[in-house]
C-alpha positions in Angstrom: 34.8 10.3 -5.3 33.0 7.0 -4.3 31.0 8.9 -1.7 29.8 11.4 -4.3 28.8 8.6 -6.6 27.0 6.9 -3.7 25.2 10.2 -2.9 24.0 10.5 -6.5 22.6 6.9 -6.3 20.7 7.7 -3.1 19.3 10.9 -4.5 18.1 8.9 -7.5 16.6 6.3 -5.0 14.7 9.0 -3.2 13.3 10.4 -6.4 12.5 6.9 -7.7 10.9 5.9 -4.4 8.6 8.9 -4.4 7.6 8.1 -8.0 6.9 4.5 -7.3 4.9 5.2 -4.1 2.9 7.9 -5.8 2.1 5.9 -9.0 0.2 2.7 -8.3 0.5 1.7 -12.0 4.3 1.2 -11.8 5.0 -2.4 -12.7 5.9 -4.9 -10.1 9.3 -5.5 -11.7 10.2 -1.9 -11.0 8.9 -2.2 -7.5 10.9 -5.3 -7.0 14.1 -3.6 -8.2 13.6 -0.8 -5.7 12.9 -3.2 -2.9 15.9 -5.3 -3.8 18.1 -2.3 -3.2 17.1 -2.5 0.5 18.2 -6.1 1.1 21.9 -5.3 1.6 21.0 -2.4 3.9 18.7 -4.8 5.9 21.3 -7.5 6.0 23.9 -5.0 7.3 21.8 -3.1 9.8 18.8 -5.2 10.8 19.4 -8.9 10.4 21.5 -9.3 13.5 18.4 -8.7 15.6 15.4 -9.4 13.3 17.0 -12.4 11.5 18.0 -12.9 7.8 14.3 -13.5 6.9 12.9 -10.8 9.2 11.2 -13.3 11.6 12.7 -11.8 14.8 15.2 -14.6 15.2 18.5 -12.9 14.7 21.7 -14.0 16.4 21.5 -11.2 18.9 17.9 -11.8 19.9 18.9 -13.5 23.2 20.9 -10.5 24.3 17.9 -8.2 24.1 15.3 -7.6 26.8 12.6 -7.1 24.2 12.2 -9.8 21.6 12.7 -8.3 18.1 9.5 -8.1 16.0 8.7 -10.4 13.2 9.0 -7.9 10.4 7.2 -10.2 7.9 3.9 -9.6 9.9 3.7 -5.8 9.7 0.7 -6.0 7.3 -1.1 -8.5 9.5 -0.6 -6.3 12.6 -1.8 -3.2 10.6 -5.2 -4.6 9.4 -3.7 -5.9 6.1 -2.2 -2.6 4.9 1.5 -1.8 5.1 1.9 1.5 7.1 4.6 2.8 4.8 5.2 6.2 6.5 4.8 4.9 10.1 7.5 2.4 9.4 9.6 5.1 7.8 9.3 7.2 11.0 10.1 4.2 13.2 13.4 3.5 11.3 14.2 7.2 11.3 13.6 7.4 15.0 10.8 9.9 14.9 8.2 7.4 16.1 9.0 5.3 19.1 7.9 1.7 19.2 8.5 -1.1 21.7 12.0 -2.4 21.1 13.1 0.6 19.1 13.6 2.9 22.1 17.0 4.4 22.7 18.1 1.5 25.0 17.1 -1.4 22.7 17.6 -0.5 19.0 19.8 2.0 17.2 17.9 4.9 15.7 18.9 4.4 12.0 18.1 8.0 10.9 20.7 9.3 13.3 23.2 6.6 12.2 22.7 7.3 8.5 23.0 11.1 9.1 26.3 10.4 10.9 27.5 8.3 8.0 26.7 11.1 5.6 28.2 13.9 7.7 30.5 16.1 5.6 29.0 14.8 2.3 27.2 17.1 -0.2 23.6 16.0 0.6 23.3 14.3 4.0 19.5 14.5 4.3 19.0 13.0 0.8 21.5 10.2 1.7 19.6 9.5 5.0 16.2 9.5 3.3 17.5 7.1 0.6 18.8 4.7 3.1 15.6 4.7 5.1 13.4 4.4 2.0 15.3 1.4 0.7 14.7 -0.3 4.0 11.0 0.5 4.1 10.5 -0.8 0.5 12.4 -3.9 1.4 10.3 -4.5 4.5 7.2 -4.0 2.4 8.4 -6.6 0.0 8.8 -9.3 2.6 5.3 -9.2 4.0 3.6 -12.5 4.4 0.1 -12.8 3.0 
């Protein structure tokens, strides 16, 4: 029963994320709410390498051969614009990036699909998990 309720929440998140991304007039309070949903997912899946604040200084950084990226600088590395769908593909595993290869970083799309296996809507669950991470990363960009 809990899994089904979680699936409904992720389906809602997918629909809501598409709405927010497609409507620039959505208030910043609503955007902050969607981004806040990604913080627990980030803390659980990403902070060990990228650090609690996304600076690339997680507790496992010394165990890796490629230093984790400072995720607060994505905008700066992308000419001042957050590359929303490129980051989505990197997290999903469809776009390789240094440090995200199969030997250095888990491909979260595959991990989330595995978690959703046997559930009623595994792709919606997976998209929701990835979108909440992307929105969270967008929210922590330094100016």
